[in-house]
C-alpha positions as CSV (number, residue, x, y, z in Angstrom):
1,M,19.9,-5.1,-25.6
2,G,20.2,-6.6,-22.1
3,D,17.4,-8.4,-20.3
4,A,16.8,-5.4,-17.9
5,A,16.6,-3.0,-20.8
6,T,14.3,-5.3,-22.8
7,S,12.0,-5.6,-19.8
8,Q,11.9,-1.8,-19.2
9,R,11.0,-1.2,-22.9
10,N,8.3,-3.8,-22.6
11,W,6.9,-2.1,-19.5
12,L,6.9,1.2,-21.5
13,I,5.1,-0.5,-24.4
14,A,2.4,-1.9,-22.0
15,L,2.0,1.4,-20.1
16,R,1.2,3.2,-23.4
17,A,-1.2,0.6,-24.6
18,P,-4.8,1.9,-24.5
19,H,-7.5,0.4,-22.3
20,L,-4.8,-1.3,-20.1
21,G,-5.0,0.5,-16.8
22,G,-2.8,-0.1,-13.8
23,A,-4.9,-2.9,-12.0
24,K,-5.6,-4.6,-15.3
25,L,-2.0,-4.6,-16.3
26,V,-1.0,-6.0,-12.9
27,K,-3.4,-8.9,-13.3
28,L,-2.3,-9.4,-16.9
29,Q,1.4,-9.7,-16.2
30,K,0.6,-12.0,-13.2
31,A,-1.4,-14.2,-15.5
32,C,1.3,-14.3,-18.2
33,G,4.2,-14.7,-15.9
34,G,5.8,-11.3,-16.4
35,I,5.8,-8.2,-18.6
36,D,8.0,-9.8,-21.3
37,A,5.5,-12.6,-21.6
38,V,2.7,-10.1,-22.0
39,V,4.3,-8.2,-24.8
40,G,5.5,-11.5,-26.4
41,S,2.1,-13.3,-26.3
42,G,0.3,-14.0,-29.5
43,V,-3.0,-12.4,-30.6
44,K,-5.1,-15.5,-29.7
45,D,-3.7,-15.7,-26.2
46,L,-4.2,-12.0,-25.6
47,K,-7.8,-12.1,-26.8
48,A,-8.4,-15.1,-24.5
49,L,-7.2,-12.9,-21.6
50,G,-9.8,-10.3,-22.5
51,L,-7.8,-7.7,-24.5
52,G,-9.3,-5.9,-27.4
53,S,-7.9,-5.4,-30.9
54,E,-6.7,-1.8,-30.2
55,T,-4.8,-2.9,-27.1
56,I,-3.2,-5.9,-28.8
57,A,-2.2,-3.8,-31.8
58,A,-0.5,-1.3,-29.5
59,L,1.4,-4.1,-27.7
60,H,2.6,-5.7,-31.0
61,R,3.1,-2.5,-33.0
62,P,4.0,0.3,-30.5
63,D,4.8,3.9,-31.5
64,N,8.6,3.6,-31.1
65,S,9.0,7.4,-31.1
66,L,6.9,7.6,-27.9
67,I,8.7,4.6,-26.3
68,D,12.0,6.3,-27.1
69,Q,10.7,9.5,-25.6
70,D,10.0,7.7,-22.3
71,G,13.4,6.0,-22.5
72,Q,15.2,9.3,-23.1
73,W,13.5,10.8,-20.0
74,L,14.5,7.7,-17.9
75,R,18.1,8.2,-18.9
76,G,18.3,11.5,-17.0
77,P,19.9,11.7,-13.6
78,R,18.0,10.2,-10.6
79,R,15.1,8.9,-12.8
80,Y,13.6,5.5,-12.4
81,L,10.7,3.3,-13.5
82,V,9.5,1.4,-10.4
83,T,7.4,-1.6,-11.6
84,W,5.0,-3.9,-10.0
85,G,6.8,-6.9,-8.4
86,S,10.2,-5.2,-8.3
87,A,12.0,-4.8,-5.0
88,Q,11.5,-1.0,-5.1
89,Y,7.7,-1.2,-5.5
90,P,6.3,0.1,-2.1
91,G,4.5,-2.6,-0.1
92,L,1.7,-0.5,1.2
93,L,0.8,0.7,-2.3
94,A,0.7,-2.9,-3.5
95,E,-2.2,-3.6,-1.1
96,I,-4.7,-1.0,-2.4
97,P,-7.6,-2.2,-4.5
98,S,-6.3,-0.6,-7.8
99,P,-2.6,-0.3,-7.6
100,P,-0.6,1.4,-10.4
101,A,1.3,-1.0,-12.5
102,A,4.4,1.2,-12.5
103,L,5.6,4.6,-11.2
104,F,7.9,7.0,-12.8
105,V,10.1,8.5,-10.1
106,E,12.5,11.4,-10.1
107,G,14.6,11.6,-7.0
108,D,15.1,8.9,-4.4
109,P,12.9,5.8,-5.0
110,D,13.8,4.4,-1.6
111,L,11.7,7.2,-0.1
112,L,8.6,5.3,-1.3
113,W,9.3,2.7,1.4
114,Q,9.6,5.3,4.1
115,P,6.7,5.8,6.6
116,Q,4.6,8.6,5.1
117,I,1.7,10.7,6.0
118,A,-0.4,12.5,3.4
119,V,-0.9,16.2,4.1
120,V,-3.6,17.7,1.8
121,G,-6.1,20.6,1.7
122,S,-7.5,23.6,-0.1
123,R,-5.8,25.3,-3.0
124,N,-7.2,28.6,-1.6
125,P,-6.5,28.3,2.1
126,T,-6.6,31.0,4.8
127,A,-3.4,32.3,6.3
128,G,-4.1,30.2,9.4
129,G,-4.5,27.1,7.2
130,L,-1.1,27.7,5.6
131,E,0.5,28.1,9.0
132,N,-1.1,24.9,10.2
133,A,0.1,23.1,7.1
134,R,3.7,24.3,7.6
135,D,3.7,23.6,11.4
136,F,2.2,20.1,11.2
137,A,4.3,19.1,8.2
138,R,7.5,20.2,10.0
139,E,6.6,18.5,13.2
140,L,5.6,15.2,11.6
141,A,8.7,15.2,9.4
142,A,10.9,15.9,12.4
143,R,9.3,12.8,14.1
144,G,10.4,10.6,11.2
145,L,7.5,10.7,8.7
146,A,8.0,11.6,5.1
147,I,5.3,14.1,4.0
148,T,3.4,13.1,0.9
149,S,1.1,15.4,-1.1
150,G,0.2,16.5,-4.6
151,L,2.2,19.7,-5.2
152,A,-1.1,21.7,-5.7
153,S,-1.2,25.3,-4.8
154,G,-2.1,26.1,-1.2
155,I,-1.9,23.5,1.5
156,D,0.0,20.9,-0.5
157,S,2.8,23.2,-1.6
158,A,3.0,24.8,1.8
159,A,3.6,21.4,3.4
160,H,6.2,20.4,0.8
161,Q,8.0,23.7,1.1
162,A,8.2,23.5,4.9
163,V,9.7,20.0,4.8
164,V,12.2,20.9,2.1
165,E,13.4,23.9,4.1
166,A,13.7,21.7,7.2
167,G,15.9,19.3,5.3
168,R,13.4,16.4,5.7
169,N,11.9,14.0,3.2
170,T,8.9,14.8,1.0
171,I,7.2,13.1,-1.9
172,A,5.0,14.8,-4.5
173,V,2.6,12.6,-6.5
174,L,1.5,14.2,-9.7
175,G,-1.4,13.9,-12.1
176,H,0.7,14.2,-15.2
177,G,3.9,13.1,-16.8
178,L,7.1,14.1,-14.9
179,D,8.3,16.0,-18.0
180,R,5.6,18.5,-17.3
181,I,5.4,21.0,-14.4
182,Y,2.0,21.9,-13.0
183,P,1.1,24.4,-11.7
184,A,3.8,26.6,-13.3
185,S,4.2,28.5,-10.1
186,S,5.6,25.3,-8.5
187,R,8.6,25.1,-10.9
188,K,11.2,25.9,-8.2
189,L,9.6,23.6,-5.6
190,F,9.3,20.9,-8.3
191,G,13.1,21.1,-8.8
192,L,13.9,21.0,-5.1
193,I,11.7,18.0,-4.5
194,G,13.3,16.2,-7.4
195,E,16.8,16.9,-5.9
196,K,16.0,16.3,-2.3
197,G,12.9,14.1,-2.2
198,A,10.9,12.2,-4.8
199,L,8.5,13.2,-7.6
200,V,6.1,10.4,-8.5
201,S,3.7,9.7,-11.4
202,E,1.9,6.8,-13.0
203,F,1.7,8.7,-16.2
204,V,4.0,8.4,-19.2
205,T,5.9,11.4,-20.6
206,G,3.9,13.9,-22.6
207,V,0.7,13.5,-20.6
208,G,-0.5,16.8,-19.3
209,P,-2.7,17.6,-16.3
210,R,-6.3,16.6,-16.8
211,K,-9.2,16.9,-14.4
212,E,-9.8,13.1,-14.5
213,H,-6.2,12.4,-13.5
214,F,-6.4,13.9,-10.1
215,P,-8.7,11.4,-8.3
216,S,-6.4,8.7,-9.8
217,R,-3.4,10.6,-8.4
218,N,-5.1,10.9,-5.0
219,R,-5.4,7.1,-4.6
220,I,-1.6,6.9,-4.9
221,I,-1.1,9.7,-2.3
222,S,-3.2,7.9,0.2
223,G,-2.0,4.4,-0.8
224,L,1.7,5.3,-0.2
225,S,0.8,6.8,3.2
226,L,0.1,5.5,6.7
227,G,-2.6,8.1,7.1
228,V,-4.2,11.2,5.6
229,L,-4.3,14.6,7.3
230,V,-6.7,17.1,5.8
231,I,-6.0,20.8,6.7
232,E,-8.8,23.1,5.4
233,A,-11.0,21.8,2.7
234,G,-14.2,23.0,1.1
235,L,-17.2,20.7,0.6
236,K,-16.2,20.0,-3.0
237,S,-12.4,19.8,-2.3
238,G,-10.4,16.9,-3.9
239,S,-8.9,16.5,-0.5
240,L,-12.1,14.8,0.7
241,I,-11.6,12.3,-2.1
242,T,-8.1,11.6,-0.8
243,A,-9.5,11.1,2.7
244,R,-12.3,8.8,1.5
245,L,-9.8,6.7,-0.6
246,G,-7.5,6.5,2.4
247,G,-10.4,5.2,4.6
248,E,-11.3,2.6,1.9
249,Q,-7.6,1.5,1.8
250,G,-7.5,1.0,5.6
251,R,-5.5,4.1,6.3
252,E,-6.0,6.4,9.3
253,T,-7.7,9.7,8.4
254,F,-7.4,12.9,10.4
255,A,-8.9,16.4,10.0
256,L,-8.2,19.7,11.7
257,P,-11.3,21.6,13.0
258,G,-11.8,25.2,12.2
259,S,-14.1,28.2,12.5
260,I,-17.8,27.5,11.7
261,H,-17.6,30.8,9.7
262,N,-14.7,29.6,7.5
263,P,-16.0,27.9,4.3
264,M,-12.6,26.1,4.1
265,S,-13.4,24.3,7.3
266,K,-16.7,22.8,6.2
267,G,-15.1,19.9,4.4
268,C,-13.1,19.0,7.5
269,H,-16.2,19.3,9.7
270,R,-18.0,16.9,7.4
271,L,-15.2,14.4,7.6
272,I,-15.2,14.7,11.4
273,R,-19.0,14.1,11.5
274,D,-18.5,11.0,9.2
275,G,-16.0,9.5,11.6
276,T,-12.6,11.0,10.7
277,R,-10.4,11.6,13.7
278,L,-10.4,15.2,15.0
279,V,-6.8,16.2,15.8
280,E,-5.2,19.2,17.3
281,T,-1.6,18.1,17.7
282,A,1.0,16.0,15.9
283,D,1.2,13.6,18.9
284,E,-2.4,12.6,18.4
285,I,-1.6,11.6,14.9
286,L,1.5,9.7,15.7
287,Q,-0.2,7.6,18.4
288,E,-2.7,6.4,15.8
289,L,-0.1,5.6,13.2
290,V,2.2,3.4,15.2
291,P,0.4,0.1,14.5
292,L,0.5,0.6,10.7
293,A,4.0,1.9,10.8
294,G,5.0,-1.3,12.7
295,R,3.5,-3.4,9.9
296,L,5.4,-1.4,7.3
297,A,8.6,-1.9,9.2
298,D,7.9,-5.7,9.3
299,E,7.3,-5.7,5.6
300,L,10.6,-4.0,5.0
301,R,12.3,-6.5,7.2
302,Q,10.8,-9.4,5.3
303,Q,11.6,-7.8,1.9
304,L,15.2,-7.3,3.0
305,A,15.4,-10.9,4.3
306,I,16.6,-9.8,7.7
307,N,16.0,-13.0,9.5
308,L,15.3,-12.1,13.1
309,D,13.7,-15.4,14.0
310,G,16.8,-17.4,13.3
311,A,19.2,-14.9,14.9
312,V,21.8,-16.2,17.4
313,E,21.9,-14.8,20.9
314,N,24.8,-12.4,21.1
315,D,25.4,-10.2,24.1
316,S,28.2,-8.3,22.4
317,I,25.7,-5.9,20.9
318,D,25.4,-4.0,24.2
319,P,27.7,-4.4,27.2
320,Q,24.8,-3.7,29.6
321,L,22.9,-6.8,28.5
322,S,22.3,-9.3,31.3
323,A,21.0,-12.9,31.4
324,S,17.7,-11.7,32.8
325,G,17.0,-9.2,30.1
326,R,18.3,-6.8,27.4
327,S,19.0,-3.1,27.7
328,S,16.2,-1.0,26.3
329,N,18.9,1.0,24.5
330,S,20.0,-2.1,22.5
331,P,19.3,-2.8,18.8
332,A,18.7,-6.4,20.0
333,E,15.2,-5.2,20.8
334,V,13.9,-5.8,17.3
335,P,10.7,-7.8,17.3
336,G,11.0,-11.3,15.9
337,G,8.2,-13.5,14.8
338,S,7.8,-15.0,18.2
339,G,7.2,-11.6,19.8
340,K,10.5,-11.8,21.6
341,F,13.3,-9.4,21.0
342,L,16.2,-11.0,19.3
343,P,19.6,-9.8,18.1
344,D,20.6,-9.6,14.4
345,P,24.1,-9.2,12.9
346,E,22.8,-6.5,10.5
347,Y,21.4,-4.5,13.3
348,E,24.5,-4.9,15.3
349,K,26.6,-3.6,12.4
350,L,24.3,-0.5,12.1
351,W,24.2,0.0,15.9
352,R,28.0,0.2,16.1
353,C,27.9,3.0,13.5
354,L,25.5,5.1,15.6
355,S,26.6,7.4,18.3
356,H,24.9,9.9,20.7
357,D,25.7,12.7,18.2
358,P,23.6,13.0,15.1
359,T,25.1,11.1,12.1
360,P,23.8,11.7,8.5
361,I,22.2,8.6,7.0
362,E,24.6,8.7,4.1
363,R,27.5,8.3,6.5
364,L,25.7,5.4,8.3
365,I,25.3,3.7,4.9
366,E,29.0,4.2,4.1
367,R,30.2,3.1,7.6
368,S,28.0,0.0,7.8
369,G,28.4,-1.2,4.2
370,L,24.6,-1.9,4.1
371,T,22.3,-0.8,1.4
372,A,20.3,2.5,1.7
373,K,17.0,0.6,1.8
374,A,18.3,-1.8,4.6
375,V,19.6,1.1,6.7
376,S,16.3,3.0,6.2
377,A,14.3,-0.1,7.2
378,M,16.3,-0.8,10.3
379,L,16.3,2.9,11.5
380,L,12.5,2.8,11.2
381,M,12.4,-0.3,13.4
382,L,14.8,1.2,15.9
383,E,12.9,4.5,15.9
384,L,9.6,2.8,16.6
385,R,11.2,1.0,19.5
386,G,12.5,4.3,20.9
387,S,16.2,3.3,20.5
388,V,17.2,6.0,18.0
389,E,16.3,9.6,17.4
390,A,15.8,11.4,14.1
391,W,17.4,14.8,13.5
392,P,17.2,17.5,10.8
393,G,19.1,16.7,7.6
394,S,18.2,13.0,7.7
395,A,20.6,12.3,10.6
396,Y,20.1,9.8,13.4
397,S,21.6,9.2,16.9
398,R,21.2,6.7,19.7
399,K,18.4,8.0,21.9
400,K,19.6,9.4,25.2
401,R,17.9,7.8,28.2
402,G,16.6,9.9,31.1
C-alpha cells in the first residue's frame, strides 16, 4: 500500500474514532507531526495528549469493515477526501475557530477555493422569498461568486437550483454522510450538484441526518463563504445560526427585509436590528465582499507560489504599456506585496489565452497548460481588478473598455 493510500486510511481511522472532533483532531495531528504519527503513536503517548481509552482503542483497533466502506465510497468517480493541511483544504475554512479536520467531497474540490457567498433561509418560504432566492443567487453567481448552501427544502434548494440551471457554480454542505440523500425530494438536485458543482460533508459514510448535525454543518457553510445572505427566516430558523456563526468568523452578514406581517421576515428583521447589513440589491453585497475576496485571492496566490514580488518587468504582456504606466486592461495589474502592480509569467500565459469572446475555463486550462486551481486563482485576481468578465457556463473574456 502506497504512502498516500496509507495516509488516507489513517485519516479514515481517525475520523471514525469517538470523542475526536474536527478541531481536536487538527490539534492532535499538529502535535504529533501528521496523521500517520497519530495513528502510529503508542498508548502512553496518546494518553499524555489527553485521549481516553475508547478513542485510543478505536485508533489501534479500528472497525475495518467501516473503514473499507468509506474507502469504497471514495473510489467512486469525482470523490475526494480533503484533509487539513493538504493543498486542497480551503484557506478561509482553516481560519474558523473549530475547523473540520477533513471534508468528503463529491464533485469539484477546487470549487472550495472559489469565492463563495452563503444563501440561506426558511424551509417554508413564501413565493416572494423563493423568487428572491433565485434572483439573488443567479445575479451573484453571474458576478463570479459560487453559491453555497445546505440543500434544505425552500430557500436553500431554490438558490442551488437557480445556479445549476444558469450553468454556474454551487456548493452544498450536508449534515450527513454523502452516501445518503436528505431530504429525499432533493435527489435530482443532489445528483446535479455532484456532477456540476460540489457536495461537501465532514461526516463519514453511513451517518444519517440528525438534528445536532445541522448547527455543525452551518459553521462550514459560513466558514467557506465570504459572507452570508439570509432570505426569509423565522425567529427560530437555523439560518440565524448560520448568520451568527458567520459574524463570529469575521464574515459579512446580510439580510433582506420583508413585510412586517410575514412571520418569515421576523428573523431577518431581528438580524438587521442586531447589526446585520440590510440589502436590497446584489451590488450592495458585492461592494462589501471585495476586501475579503481580495484576501482570498492573495491566499490563493501564495498557496500556488505565484511570486509577483520577484517578477521581472516585461512590457510584452500588453503592447499598450508605456514607461509611465501600465494599461488598465493588462494582467500586469496584479497586486504584489509592495502595493505596486507587477507582471508575472503565469498571468501573461493565461492572458494570451483570453480573448474578447467568452472562453470556457476548461479551454483556458488546456490552452495555458496551467492547473485548474492556478487558472481559477488568477481569474479571480483579474476579475477583482476589472480586467476579465465572467460569463454563463464558467466562461471568461477580457473585459471590454468603454
